[in-house]
C-alpha positions in Angstrom: 0.0 0.2 -0.2 1.4 3.4 -0.9 0.8 6.4 1.0 0.4 9.6 -1.1 1.7 12.6 0.8 0.8 15.9 -1.1 2.7 18.5 -0.3 0.9 22.0 -0.4 3.1 24.5 -2.1 2.4 28.1 -1.7 2.1 29.7 -5.3 4.1 33.0 -5.0 5.4 35.3 -7.4 8.7 36.6 -7.1 8.6 40.4 -7.8 12.2 41.3 -7.2 13.3 41.0 -11.0 10.0 43.4 -11.4 11.1 45.6 -9.3 14.7 45.8 -10.7 13.4 46.4 -14.3 11.2 49.2 -13.1 14.3 50.6 -11.6 16.3 50.5 -14.6 13.6 51.8 -16.4 13.2 55.0 -14.1 16.9 55.7 -13.9 17.1 55.3 -17.7 14.3 58.0 -18.0 15.9 60.4 -15.6 19.4 60.2 -17.1 17.7 60.8 -20.9 15.5 63.5 -19.9 16.1 67.3 -20.2 15.2 69.9 -18.1 15.1 73.5 -19.0 16.6 75.3 -16.2 16.9 79.3 -16.3 19.9 80.9 -14.5 19.8 81.8 -10.8 19.7 85.4 -11.4 17.1 87.7 -10.1 15.3 88.8 -13.1 11.8 90.4 -13.0 10.3 89.8 -16.5 8.2 92.1 -18.3 4.6 90.9 -19.2 2.8 90.6 -22.5 -0.7 89.4 -23.5 0.5 87.8 -26.7 3.0 85.4 -25.1 3.6 81.9 -26.4 5.3 79.3 -24.6 9.1 79.4 -25.5 10.9 76.5 -27.0 12.9 74.3 -24.2 15.6 73.5 -26.9 16.2 77.4 -27.3 19.7 79.2 -26.5 19.0 81.5 -23.6 20.7 85.1 -23.1 20.3 86.7 -19.9 20.4 90.4 -19.3 20.3 91.1 -15.5 19.1 94.4 -13.9 22.8 95.5 -14.2 22.9 95.4 -17.6 25.5 92.2 -17.5 24.9 89.8 -20.2 25.1 85.6 -19.8 25.3 83.3 -22.2 23.8 80.0 -20.9 24.5 81.2 -17.5 28.1 82.2 -18.4 29.0 85.7 -18.0 29.9 87.9 -21.3 31.0 91.1 -22.2 29.1 92.9 -24.6 31.9 92.7 -27.6 31.9 89.0 -27.0 28.0 88.3 -27.5 28.0 87.5 -31.1 31.0 85.0 -30.9 29.6 83.4 -27.9 26.4 82.9 -29.3 27.6 81.6 -32.4 29.6 78.9 -30.6 26.9 78.1 -28.6 24.4 77.7 -31.6 27.1 75.7 -33.7 25.6 73.2 -35.9 22.3 73.3 -34.2 19.1 72.8 -36.6 17.2 74.8 -34.2 19.1 78.3 -34.4 16.5 79.9 -31.7 17.6 82.4 -29.2 15.6 83.7 -26.4 16.5 86.6 -24.4 15.7 86.8 -20.8 15.7 90.2 -19.5 14.8 92.1 -16.6 12.0 94.8 -17.2 14.0 97.6 -15.9 16.8 96.8 -19.0 16.6 99.6 -21.3 15.5 99.1 -24.9 18.9 100.3 -26.2 21.0 97.4 -24.3 17.9 94.7 -25.2 18.4 95.8 -29.1 22.0 95.4 -28.7 21.9 92.3 -27.5 19.1 90.8 -30.3 21.3 92.7 -33.2 24.5 90.6 -31.8 22.5 87.2 -31.4 21.3 87.9 -35.0 24.6 88.6 -36.5 25.7 85.5 -34.8 23.4 83.5 -36.9 20.1 83.1 -34.9 17.2 82.9 -36.9 14.3 83.2 -34.5 14.9 85.5 -31.2 12.3 85.9 -28.9 12.1 88.0 -25.2 10.7 85.7 -22.4 8.1 87.3 -20.6 6.2 86.6 -17.2 3.6 84.2 -18.7 6.3 82.2 -20.2 8.3 81.8 -17.0 5.5 80.5 -15.0 
């Protein structure tokens, strides 16, 4: 006479490989995602009713209250704006420049910077406003 001994196995699903895959995907997406970050300058942007969202890939040129100019958060002298913008645009297909300026900056300084950006090869130049920064 044979005795059948039944083993009771608790079915379980091993979730460790699933968690590993999710963490790898999370790390992959975090590394490949780009974040548009403005410089840590104190700039009070002007307002505009016709404002539209700015391209995140646009080169950002900053003008602070003291009339200092920054290209990609690097301080630049007025006579160097054109060459720095040309270098930053390089072979980029999207030759868009976004000028982030304080509302107290004179129109003369803004026009000078926009002119230098255009001479550097920028095709589209915009000025960031409050609504776009939001």
